[in-house]
SEFIZA-3560 file (N, C-alpha, C; in Angstrom, 3 decimals):
REM SEFIZA-3560
<numar><xx>0.840</xx><yy>-1.175</yy><zz>0.000</zz><atom>N</atom></numar>
<numar><xx>0.000</xx><yy>0.000</yy><zz>0.000</zz><atom>CA</atom></numar>
<numar><xx>0.889</xx><yy>1.242</yy><zz>0.000</zz><atom>C</atom></numar>
<numar><xx>0.668</xx><yy>2.144</yy><zz>-0.954</zz><atom>N</atom></numar>
<numar><xx>1.530</xx><yy>3.303</yy><zz>-1.113</zz><atom>CA</atom></numar>
<numar><xx>1.072</xx><yy>4.494</yy><zz>-0.292</zz><atom>C</atom></numar>
<numar><xx>-0.125</xx><yy>4.490</yy><zz>0.248</zz><atom>N</atom></numar>
<numar><xx>-0.603</xx><yy>5.602</yy><zz>1.053</zz><atom>CA</atom></numar>
<numar><xx>-1.177</xx><yy>6.734</yy><zz>0.228</zz><atom>C</atom></numar>
<numar><xx>-1.310</xx><yy>6.546</yy><zz>-1.059</zz><atom>N</atom></numar>
<numar><xx>-1.892</xx><yy>7.582</yy><zz>-1.921</zz><atom>CA</atom></numar>
<numar><xx>-3.344</xx><yy>7.253</yy><zz>-2.224</zz><atom>C</atom></numar>
<numar><xx>-4.074</xx><yy>8.307</yy><zz>-2.463</zz><atom>N</atom></numar>
<numar><xx>-5.471</xx><yy>8.107</yy><zz>-2.854</zz><atom>CA</atom></numar>
<numar><xx>-5.515</xx><yy>7.690</yy><zz>-4.318</zz><atom>C</atom></numar>
<numar><xx>-6.459</xx><yy>6.855</yy><zz>-4.678</zz><atom>N</atom></numar>
<numar><xx>-6.585</xx><yy>6.493</yy><zz>-6.091</zz><atom>CA</atom></numar>
<numar><xx>-7.108</xx><yy>7.679</yy><zz>-6.885</zz><atom>C</atom></numar>
<numar><xx>-6.744</xx><yy>7.745</yy><zz>-8.154</zz><atom>N</atom></numar>
<numar><xx>-7.222</xx><yy>8.826</yy><zz>-9.017</zz><atom>CA</atom></numar>
<numar><xx>-8.724</xx><yy>8.716</yy><zz>-9.206</zz><atom>C</atom></numar>
<numar><xx>-9.345</xx><yy>9.883</yy><zz>-9.283</zz><atom>N</atom></numar>
<numar><xx>-10.794</xx><yy>9.928</yy><zz>-9.452</zz><atom>CA</atom></numar>
<numar><xx>-11.099</xx><yy>10.196</yy><zz>-10.913</zz><atom>C</atom></numar>
<numar><xx>-11.993</xx><yy>9.435</yy><zz>-11.469</zz><atom>N</atom></numar>
<numar><xx>-12.432</xx><yy>9.655</yy><zz>-12.843</zz><atom>CA</atom></numar>
<numar><xx>-13.500</xx><yy>10.739</yy><zz>-12.822</zz><atom>C</atom></numar>
<numar><xx>-13.176</xx><yy>11.923</yy><zz>-13.367</zz><atom>N</atom></numar>
<numar><xx>-14.093</xx><yy>13.056</yy><zz>-13.322</zz><atom>CA</atom></numar>
<numar><xx>-15.354</xx><yy>12.825</yy><zz>-14.140</zz><atom>C</atom></numar>
<numar><xx>-15.284</xx><yy>11.940</yy><zz>-15.106</zz><atom>N</atom></numar>
<numar><xx>-16.470</xx><yy>11.660</yy><zz>-15.932</zz><atom>CA</atom></numar>
<numar><xx>-17.546</xx><yy>10.921</yy><zz>-15.138</zz><atom>C</atom></numar>
<numar><xx>-17.140</xx><yy>10.234</yy><zz>-14.095</zz><atom>N</atom></numar>
<numar><xx>-18.103</xx><yy>9.463</yy><zz>-13.307</zz><atom>CA</atom></numar>
<numar><xx>-18.750</xx><yy>10.304</yy><zz>-12.208</zz><atom>C</atom></numar>
<numar><xx>-18.254</xx><yy>11.512</yy><zz>-11.984</zz><atom>N</atom></numar>
<numar><xx>-18.826</xx><yy>12.382</yy><zz>-10.959</zz><atom>CA</atom></numar>
<numar><xx>-20.103</xx><yy>13.028</yy><zz>-11.474</zz><atom>C</atom></numar>
<numar><xx>-20.963</xx><yy>13.390</yy><zz>-10.542</zz><atom>N</atom></numar>
<numar><xx>-22.198</xx><yy>14.065</yy><zz>-10.932</zz><atom>CA</atom></numar>
<numar><xx>-21.885</xx><yy>15.517</yy><zz>-11.306</zz><atom>C</atom></numar>
<numar><xx>-22.829</xx><yy>16.155</yy><zz>-11.956</zz><atom>N</atom></numar>
<numar><xx>-22.659</xx><yy>17.540</yy><zz>-12.384</zz><atom>CA</atom></numar>
<numar><xx>-22.427</xx><yy>18.453</yy><zz>-11.186</zz><atom>C</atom></numar>
<numar><xx>-23.159</xx><yy>18.245</yy><zz>-10.104</zz><atom>N</atom></numar>
<numar><xx>-23.009</xx><yy>19.104</yy><zz>-8.930</zz><atom>CA</atom></numar>
<numar><xx>-21.623</xx><yy>18.931</yy><zz>-8.302</zz><atom>C</atom></numar>
<numar><xx>-21.083</xx><yy>17.697</yy><zz>-8.312</zz><atom>N</atom></numar>
<numar><xx>-19.743</xx><yy>17.473</yy><zz>-7.766</zz><atom>CA</atom></numar>
<numar><xx>-18.686</xx><yy>18.182</yy><zz>-8.612</zz><atom>C</atom></numar>
<numar><xx>-18.811</xx><yy>18.105</yy><zz>-9.940</zz><atom>N</atom></numar>
<numar><xx>-17.854</xx><yy>18.782</yy><zz>-10.828</zz><atom>CA</atom></numar>
<numar><xx>-17.942</xx><yy>20.293</yy><zz>-10.665</zz><atom>C</atom></numar>
<numar><xx>-19.173</xx><yy>20.795</yy><zz>-10.514</zz><atom>N</atom></numar>
<numar><xx>-19.358</xx><yy>22.232</yy><zz>-10.316</zz><atom>CA</atom></numar>
<numar><xx>-18.727</xx><yy>22.668</yy><zz>-8.989</zz><atom>C</atom></numar>
<numar><xx>-18.894</xx><yy>21.859</yy><zz>-7.939</zz><atom>N</atom></numar>
<numar><xx>-18.309</xx><yy>22.162</yy><zz>-6.647</zz><atom>CA</atom></numar>
<numar><xx>-16.784</xx><yy>22.169</yy><zz>-6.740</zz><atom>C</atom></numar>
<numar><xx>-16.198</xx><yy>21.217</yy><zz>-7.443</zz><atom>N</atom></numar>
<numar><xx>-14.742</xx><yy>21.150</yy><zz>-7.621</zz><atom>CA</atom></numar>
<numar><xx>-14.251</xx><yy>22.380</yy><zz>-8.367</zz><atom>C</atom></numar>
<numar><xx>-14.961</xx><yy>22.796</yy><zz>-9.415</zz><atom>N</atom></numar>
<numar><xx>-14.558</xx><yy>23.985</yy><zz>-10.171</zz><atom>CA</atom></numar>
<numar><xx>-14.626</xx><yy>25.242</yy><zz>-9.299</zz><atom>C</atom></numar>
<numar><xx>-15.681</xx><yy>25.342</yy><zz>-8.470</zz><atom>N</atom></numar>
<numar><xx>-15.812</xx><yy>26.509</yy><zz>-7.593</zz><atom>CA</atom></numar>
<numar><xx>-14.686</xx><yy>26.549</yy><zz>-6.572</zz><atom>C</atom></numar>
<numar><xx>-14.351</xx><yy>25.409</yy><zz>-5.992</zz><atom>N</atom></numar>
<numar><xx>-13.263</xx><yy>25.352</yy><zz>-5.013</zz><atom>CA</atom></numar>
<numar><xx>-11.933</xx><yy>25.690</yy><zz>-5.688</zz><atom>C</atom></numar>
<numar><xx>-11.701</xx><yy>25.188</yy><zz>-6.904</zz><atom>N</atom></numar>
<numar><xx>-10.472</xx><yy>25.507</yy><zz>-7.638</zz><atom>CA</atom></numar>
<numar><xx>-10.372</xx><yy>27.007</yy><zz>-7.906</zz><atom>C</atom></numar>
<numar><xx>-11.490</xx><yy>27.624</yy><zz>-8.284</zz><atom>N</atom></numar>
<numar><xx>-11.492</xx><yy>29.063</yy><zz>-8.560</zz><atom>CA</atom></numar>
<numar><xx>-11.186</xx><yy>29.846</yy><zz>-7.288</zz><atom>C</atom></numar>
<numar><xx>-11.812</xx><yy>29.489</yy><zz>-6.167</zz><atom>N</atom></numar>
<numar><xx>-11.548</xx><yy>30.166</yy><zz>-4.897</zz><atom>CA</atom></numar>
<numar><xx>-10.091</xx><yy>29.977</yy><zz>-4.479</zz><atom>C</atom></numar>
<numar><xx>-9.543</xx><yy>28.792</yy><zz>-4.726</zz><atom>N</atom></numar>
<numar><xx>-8.151</xx><yy>28.536</yy><zz>-4.378</zz><atom>CA</atom></numar>
<numar><xx>-7.215</xx><yy>29.387</yy><zz>-5.235</zz><atom>C</atom></numar>
<numar><xx>-7.504</xx><yy>29.534</yy><zz>-6.512</zz><atom>N</atom></numar>
<numar><xx>-6.684</xx><yy>30.372</yy><zz>-7.390</zz><atom>CA</atom></numar>
<numar><xx>-6.737</xx><yy>31.829</yy><zz>-6.950</zz><atom>C</atom></numar>
<numar><xx>-7.917</xx><yy>32.308</yy><zz>-6.555</zz><atom>N</atom></numar>
<numar><xx>-8.038</xx><yy>33.686</yy><zz>-6.063</zz><atom>CA</atom></numar>
<numar><xx>-7.238</xx><yy>33.872</yy><zz>-4.776</zz><atom>C</atom></numar>
<numar><xx>-7.280</xx><yy>32.890</yy><zz>-3.894</zz><atom>N</atom></numar>
<numar><xx>-6.528</xx><yy>32.955</yy><zz>-2.647</zz><atom>CA</atom></numar>
<numar><xx>-5.029</xx><yy>32.984</yy><zz>-2.920</zz><atom>C</atom></numar>
<numar><xx>-4.588</xx><yy>32.155</yy><zz>-3.857</zz><atom>N</atom></numar>
<numar><xx>-3.167</xx><yy>32.125</yy><zz>-4.210</zz><atom>CA</atom></numar>
<numar><xx>-2.734</xx><yy>33.459</yy><zz>-4.813</zz><atom>C</atom></numar>
<numar><xx>-3.561</xx><yy>34.038</yy><zz>-5.666</zz><atom>N</atom></numar>
<numar><xx>-3.187</xx><yy>35.325</yy><zz>-6.265</zz><atom>CA</atom></numar>
<numar><xx>-3.138</xx><yy>36.426</yy><zz>-5.209</zz><atom>C</atom></numar>
<numar><xx>-4.064</xx><yy>36.399</yy><zz>-4.223</zz><atom>N</atom></numar>
<numar><xx>-4.010</xx><yy>37.382</yy><zz>-3.127</zz><atom>CA</atom></numar>
<numar><xx>-2.743</xx><yy>37.211</yy><zz>-2.304</zz><atom>C</atom></numar>
<numar><xx>-2.381</xx><yy>35.976</yy><zz>-2.014</zz><atom>N</atom></numar>
<numar><xx>-1.170</xx><yy>35.721</yy><zz>-1.229</zz><atom>CA</atom></numar>
<numar><xx>0.085</xx><yy>36.146</yy><zz>-1.994</zz><atom>C</atom></numar>
<numar><xx>0.111</xx><yy>35.925</yy><zz>-3.305</zz><atom>N</atom></numar>
<numar><xx>1.268</xx><yy>36.357</yy><zz>-4.107</zz><atom>CA</atom></numar>
<numar><xx>1.384</xx><yy>37.877</yy><zz>-4.099</zz><atom>C</atom></numar>
<numar><xx>0.250</xx><yy>38.560</yy><zz>-4.246</zz><atom>N</atom></numar>
<numar><xx>0.247</xx><yy>40.020</yy><zz>-4.232</zz><atom>CA</atom></numar>
<numar><xx>0.700</xx><yy>40.539</yy><zz>-2.861</zz><atom>C</atom></numar>
<numar><xx>0.209</xx><yy>39.897</yy><zz>-1.793</zz><atom>N</atom></numar>
<numar><xx>0.599</xx><yy>40.304</yy><zz>-0.447</zz><atom>CA</atom></numar>
<numar><xx>2.095</xx><yy>40.070</yy><zz>-0.226</zz><atom>C</atom></numar>
<numar><xx>2.606</xx><yy>38.962</yy><zz>-0.713</zz><atom>N</atom></numar>
<numar><xx>4.034</xx><yy>38.665</yy><zz>-0.565</zz><atom>CA</atom></numar>
<numar><xx>4.872</xx><yy>39.701</yy><zz>-1.323</zz><atom>C</atom></numar>
<numar><xx>4.449</xx><yy>40.046</yy><zz>-2.547</zz><atom>N</atom></numar>
<numar><xx>5.166</xx><yy>41.047</yy><zz>-3.333</zz><atom>CA</atom></numar>
<numar><xx>5.162</xx><yy>42.392</yy><zz>-2.614</zz><atom>C</atom></numar>
<numar><xx>4.007</xx><yy>42.787</yy><zz>-2.072</zz><atom>N</atom></numar>
<numar><xx>3.924</xx><yy>44.062</yy><zz>-1.355</zz><atom>CA</atom></numar>
<numar><xx>4.801</xx><yy>44.048</yy><zz>-0.099</zz><atom>C</atom></numar>
<numar><xx>4.848</xx><yy>42.911</yy><zz>0.591</zz><atom>N</atom></numar>
<numar><xx>5.702</xx><yy>42.807</yy><zz>1.777</zz><atom>CA</atom></numar>
<numar><xx>7.177</xx><yy>42.912</yy><zz>1.397</zz><atom>C</atom></numar>
<numar><xx>7.567</xx><yy>42.311</yy><zz>0.295</zz><atom>N</atom></numar>
<numar><xx>8.960</xx><yy>42.393</yy><zz>-0.151</zz><atom>CA</atom></numar>
<numar><xx>9.314</xx><yy>43.827</yy><zz>-0.525</zz><atom>C</atom></numar>
<numar><xx>8.418</xx><yy>44.504</yy><zz>-1.223</zz><atom>N</atom></numar>
<numar><xx>8.662</xx><yy>45.900</yy><zz>-1.610</zz><atom>CA</atom></numar>
<numar><xx>8.779</xx><yy>46.777</yy><zz>-0.354</zz><atom>C</atom></numar>
<numar><xx>7.877</xx><yy>46.585</yy><zz>0.604</zz><atom>N</atom></numar>
<numar><xx>7.927</xx><yy>47.364</yy><zz>1.846</zz><atom>CA</atom></numar>
<numar><xx>9.225</xx><yy>47.092</yy><zz>2.603</zz><atom>C</atom></numar>
<numar><xx>9.630</xx><yy>45.834</yy><zz>2.675</zz><atom>N</atom></numar>
<numar><xx>10.876</xx><yy>45.481</yy><zz>3.350</zz><atom>CA</atom></numar>
<numar><xx>12.084</xx><yy>46.111</yy><zz>2.686</zz><atom>C</atom></numar>
<numar><xx>12.097</xx><yy>46.118</yy><zz>1.354</zz><atom>N</atom></numar>
<numar><xx>13.224</xx><yy>46.736</yy><zz>0.636</zz><atom>CA</atom></numar>
<numar><xx>13.263</xx><yy>48.243</yy><zz>0.871</zz><atom>C</atom></numar>
<numar><xx>12.113</xx><yy>48.879</yy><zz>0.873</zz><atom>N</atom></numar>
<numar><xx>12.069</xx><yy>50.322</yy><zz>1.121</zz><atom>CA</atom></numar>
<numar><xx>12.562</xx><yy>50.634</yy><zz>2.532</zz><atom>C</atom></numar>
<numar><xx>12.085</xx><yy>49.873</yy><zz>3.515</zz><atom>N</atom></numar>
<numar><xx>12.520</xx><yy>50.117</yy><zz>4.900</zz><atom>CA</atom></numar>
<numar><xx>14.009</xx><yy>49.818</yy><zz>5.068</zz><atom>C</atom></numar>
<numar><xx>14.480</xx><yy>48.743</yy><zz>4.455</zz><atom>N</atom></numar>
<numar><xx>15.908</xx><yy>48.420</yy><zz>4.528</zz><atom>CA</atom></numar>
<numar><xx>16.755</xx><yy>49.500</yy><zz>3.872</zz><atom>C</atom></numar>
<numar><xx>16.304</xx><yy>49.995</yy><zz>2.729</zz><atom>N</atom></numar>
<numar><xx>17.026</xx><yy>51.081</yy><zz>2.058</zz><atom>CA</atom></numar>
<numar><xx>17.056</xx><yy>52.344</yy><zz>2.891</zz><atom>C</atom></numar>
<numar><xx>15.955</xx><yy>52.625</yy><zz>3.555</zz><atom>N</atom></numar>
<numar><xx>15.899</xx><yy>53.797</yy><zz>4.427</zz><atom>CA</atom></numar>
<numar><xx>16.880</xx><yy>53.654</yy><zz>5.587</zz><atom>C</atom></numar>
<numar><xx>16.955</xx><yy>52.474</yy><zz>6.168</zz><atom>N</atom></numar>
<numar><xx>17.893</xx><yy>52.244</yy><zz>7.276</zz><atom>CA</atom></numar>
<numar><xx>19.330</xx><yy>52.422</yy><zz>6.798</zz><atom>C</atom></numar>
<numar><xx>19.657</xx><yy>51.861</yy><zz>5.642</zz><atom>N</atom></numar>
<numar><xx>21.020</xx><yy>51.986</yy><zz>5.106</zz><atom>CA</atom></numar>
<numar><xx>21.332</xx><yy>53.441</yy><zz>4.785</zz><atom>C</atom></numar>
<numar><xx>20.359</xx><yy>54.179</yy><zz>4.243</zz><atom>N</atom></numar>
<numar><xx>20.575</xx><yy>55.590</yy><zz>3.923</zz><atom>CA</atom></numar>
<numar><xx>20.821</xx><yy>56.413</yy><zz>5.187</zz><atom>C</atom></numar>
<numar><xx>20.036</xx><yy>56.168</yy><zz>6.229</zz><atom>N</atom></numar>
<numar><xx>20.230</xx><yy>56.904</yy><zz>7.483</zz><atom>CA</atom></numar>
<numar><xx>21.588</xx><yy>56.568</yy><zz>8.082</zz><atom>C</atom></numar>
<numar><xx>21.959</xx><yy>55.314</yy><zz>8.071</zz><atom>N</atom></numar>
<numar><xx>23.261</xx><yy>54.902</yy><zz>8.593</zz><atom>CA</atom></numar>
<numar><xx>24.393</xx><yy>55.557</yy><zz>7.790</zz><atom>C</atom></numar>
<numar><xx>24.289</xx><yy>55.524</yy><zz>6.466</zz><atom>N</atom></numar>
<numar><xx>25.311</xx><yy>56.128</yy><zz>5.617</zz><atom>CA</atom></numar>
<numar><xx>25.423</xx><yy>57.619</yy><zz>5.841</zz><atom>C</atom></numar>
<numar><xx>24.301</xx><yy>58.299</yy><zz>5.960</zz><atom>N</atom></numar>
<numar><xx>24.327</xx><yy>59.731</yy><zz>6.207</zz><atom>CA</atom></numar>
<numar><xx>24.960</xx><yy>60.034</yy><zz>7.559</zz><atom>C</atom></numar>
<numar><xx>24.652</xx><yy>59.227</yy><zz>8.569</zz><atom>N</atom></numar>
<numar><xx>25.219</xx><yy>59.436</yy><zz>9.894</zz><atom>CA</atom></numar>
<numar><xx>26.737</xx><yy>59.295</yy><zz>9.861</zz><atom>C</atom></numar>
<numar><xx>27.229</xx><yy>58.262</yy><zz>9.196</zz><atom>N</atom></numar>
<numar><xx>28.676</xx><yy>58.067</yy><zz>9.092</zz><atom>CA</atom></numar>
<numar><xx>29.305</xx><yy>59.238</yy><zz>8.338</zz><atom>C</atom></numar>
<numar><xx>28.678</xx><yy>59.678</yy><zz>7.258</zz><atom>N</atom></numar>
<numar><xx>29.177</xx><yy>60.799</yy><zz>6.470</zz><atom>CA</atom></numar>
<numar><xx>29.215</xx><yy>62.081</yy><zz>7.306</zz><atom>C</atom></numar>
<numar><xx>28.164</xx><yy>62.322</yy><zz>8.076</zz><atom>N</atom></numar>
<numar><xx>28.098</xx><yy>63.548</yy><zz>8.885</zz><atom>CA</atom></numar>
<numar><xx>29.137</xx><yy>63.526</yy><zz>9.998</zz><atom>C</atom></numar>
<numar><xx>29.368</xx><yy>62.366</yy><zz>10.602</zz><atom>N</atom></numar>
<numar><xx>30.338</xx><yy>62.279</yy><zz>11.688</zz><atom>CA</atom></numar>
<numar><xx>31.753</xx><yy>62.470</yy><zz>11.149</zz><atom>C</atom></numar>
<numar><xx>32.024</xx><yy>61.997</yy><zz>9.949</zz><atom>N</atom></numar>
<numar><xx>33.356</xx><yy>62.178</yy><zz>9.367</zz><atom>CA</atom></numar>
<numar><xx>33.650</xx><yy>63.643</yy><zz>9.104</zz><atom>C</atom></numar>
<numar><xx>32.650</xx><yy>64.462</yy><zz>8.920</zz><atom>N</atom></numar>
<numar><xx>32.862</xx><yy>65.876</yy><zz>8.632</zz><atom>CA</atom></numar>
<numar><xx>33.058</xx><yy>66.700</yy><zz>9.902</zz><atom>C</atom></numar>
<numar><xx>32.791</xx><yy>66.140</yy><zz>11.037</zz><atom>N</atom></numar>
<numar><xx>32.956</xx><yy>66.881</yy><zz>12.289</zz><atom>CA</atom></numar>
<numar><xx>34.434</xx><yy>67.138</yy><zz>12.529</zz><atom>C</atom></numar>
<numar><xx>34.778</xx><yy>68.386</yy><zz>12.825</zz><atom>N</atom></numar>
<numar><xx>36.178</xx><yy>68.733</yy><zz>13.041</zz><atom>CA</atom></numar>
<numar><xx>36.426</xx><yy>69.325</yy><zz>14.417</zz><atom>C</atom></numar>
<numar><xx>35.397</xx><yy>69.475</yy><zz>15.231</zz><atom>N</atom></numar>
<numar><xx>35.616</xx><yy>70.121</yy><zz>16.515</zz><atom>CA</atom></numar>
<numar><xx>36.474</xx><yy>69.267</yy><zz>17.451</zz><atom>C</atom></numar>
<numar><xx>36.561</xx><yy>67.975</yy><zz>17.233</zz><atom>N</atom></numar>
<numar><xx>37.410</xx><yy>67.135</yy><zz>18.072</zz><atom>CA</atom></numar>
<numar><xx>38.829</xx><yy>67.014</yy><zz>17.525</zz><atom>C</atom></numar>
<numar><xx>39.067</xx><yy>67.515</yy><zz>16.310</zz><atom>N</atom></numar>
<numar><xx>40.404</xx><yy>67.419</yy><zz>15.730</zz><atom>CA</atom></numar>
<numar><xx>41.408</xx><yy>68.276</yy><zz>16.505</zz><atom>C</atom></numar>
<numar><xx>41.002</xx><yy>69.414</yy><zz>17.051</zz><atom>N</atom></numar>
<numar><xx>41.892</xx><yy>70.304</yy><zz>17.794</zz><atom>CA</atom></numar>
<numar><xx>41.781</xx><yy>70.050</yy><zz>19.296</zz><atom>C</atom></numar>
<numar><xx>41.608</xx><yy>68.843</yy><zz>19.652</zz><atom>N</atom></numar>
<numar><xx>41.428</xx><yy>68.529</yy><zz>21.064</zz><atom>CA</atom></numar>
<numar><xx>42.787</xx><yy>68.361</yy><zz>21.729</zz><atom>C</atom></numar>
<numar><xx>43.405</xx><yy>69.470</yy><zz>22.010</zz><atom>N</atom></numar>
<numar><xx>44.681</xx><yy>69.489</yy><zz>22.712</zz><atom>CA</atom></numar>
<numar><xx>44.492</xx><yy>70.284</yy><zz>23.986</zz><atom>C</atom></numar>
<numar><xx>45.267</xx><yy>69.935</yy><zz>24.987</zz><atom>N</atom></numar>
<numar><xx>45.168</xx><yy>70.650</yy><zz>26.246</zz><atom>CA</atom></numar>
<numar><xx>45.712</xx><yy>72.057</yy><zz>26.043</zz><atom>C</atom></numar>
<numar><xx>45.005</xx><yy>73.041</yy><zz>26.510</zz><atom>N</atom></numar>
<numar><xx>45.487</xx><yy>74.410</yy><zz>26.331</zz><atom>CA</atom></numar>
<numar><xx>46.813</xx><yy>74.628</yy><zz>27.056</zz><atom>C</atom></numar>
<numar><xx>47.620</xx><yy>75.478</yy><zz>26.475</zz><atom>N</atom></numar>
<numar><xx>48.920</xx><yy>75.798</yy><zz>27.068</zz><atom>CA</atom></numar>
<numar><xx>48.680</xx><yy>76.641</yy><zz>28.305</zz><atom>C</atom></numar>
<numar><xx>49.329</xx><yy>76.238</yy><zz>29.390</zz><atom>N</atom></numar>
<numar><xx>49.161</xx><yy>76.978</yy><zz>30.635</zz><atom>CA</atom></numar>
<numar><xx>50.106</xx><yy>78.171</yy><zz>30.620</zz><atom>C</atom></numar>
<numar><xx>49.583</xx><yy>79.285</yy><zz>30.976</zz><atom>N</atom></numar>
<numar><xx>50.394</xx><yy>80.503</yy><zz>31.054</zz><atom>CA</atom></numar>
<numar><xx>50.794</xx><yy>80.686</yy><zz>32.504</zz><atom>C</atom></numar>
<numar><xx>52.060</xx><yy>80.659</yy><zz>32.717</zz><atom>N</atom></numar>
<numar><xx>52.580</xx><yy>80.831</yy><zz>34.080</zz><atom>CA</atom></numar>
<numar><xx>52.954</xx><yy>82.303</yy><zz>34.239</zz><atom>C</atom></numar>
<numar><xx>52.337</xx><yy>82.902</yy><zz>35.167</zz><atom>N</atom></numar>
<numar><xx>52.623</xx><yy>84.320</yy><zz>35.404</zz><atom>CA</atom></numar>
<numar><xx>53.894</xx><yy>84.451</yy><zz>36.240</zz><atom>C</atom></numar>
<numar><xx>54.704</xx><yy>85.362</yy><zz>35.809</zz><atom>N</atom></numar>
<numar><xx>55.932</xx><yy>85.652</yy><zz>36.553</zz><atom>CA</atom></numar>
<numar><xx>55.567</xx><yy>86.500</yy><zz>37.766</zz><atom>C</atom></numar>
<numar><xx>56.145</xx><yy>86.184</yy><zz>38.881</zz><atom>N</atom></numar>
<numar><xx>55.860</xx><yy>87.017</yy><zz>40.056</zz><atom>CA</atom></numar>
<numar><xx>56.381</xx><yy>88.425</yy><zz>39.822</zz><atom>C</atom></numar>
<numar><xx>55.592</xx><yy>89.345</yy><zz>40.117</zz><atom>N</atom></numar>
<numar><xx>56.025</xx><yy>90.740</yy><zz>39.918</zz><atom>CA</atom></numar>
<numar><xx>56.837</xx><yy>91.210</yy><zz>41.128</zz><atom>C</atom></numar>
<numar><xx>57.845</xx><yy>92.042</yy><zz>40.859</zz><atom>N</atom></numar>
<numar><xx>58.747</xx><yy>92.532</yy><zz>41.903</zz><atom>CA</atom></numar>
<numar><xx>58.307</xx><yy>93.936</yy><zz>42.343</zz><atom>C</atom></numar>
<numar><xx>57.122</xx><yy>94.074</yy><zz>42.687</zz><atom>N</atom></numar>
<numar><xx>56.629</xx><yy>95.374</yy><zz>43.177</zz><atom>CA</atom></numar>
<numar><xx>56.771</xx><yy>95.381</yy><zz>44.693</zz><atom>C</atom></numar>
<numar><xx>57.538</xx><yy>96.190</yy><zz>45.129</zz><atom>N</atom></numar>
<numar><xx>57.697</xx><yy>96.270</yy><zz>46.567</zz><atom>CA</atom></numar>
<numar><xx>57.758</xx><yy>97.690</yy><zz>47.044</zz><atom>C</atom></numar>
//
């Protein structure tokens, strides 16, 4: 026993059974087309969001590289005052 159902001869089915099979096939095709459209829209949305994340990250790196206020980060020279000889 192979565990498979035997093939059904569609000619031996009644008209109502064939009509029911056609209706179910049509509903299944509509469901598949909706799922394909939803999957495509999800992929497009994911690509847009991913591109936005990469763009924000790239802009942030670019903006930080242009910052120069930390380039002159040296300790200021201390000015030692000479004691005055006023007496």
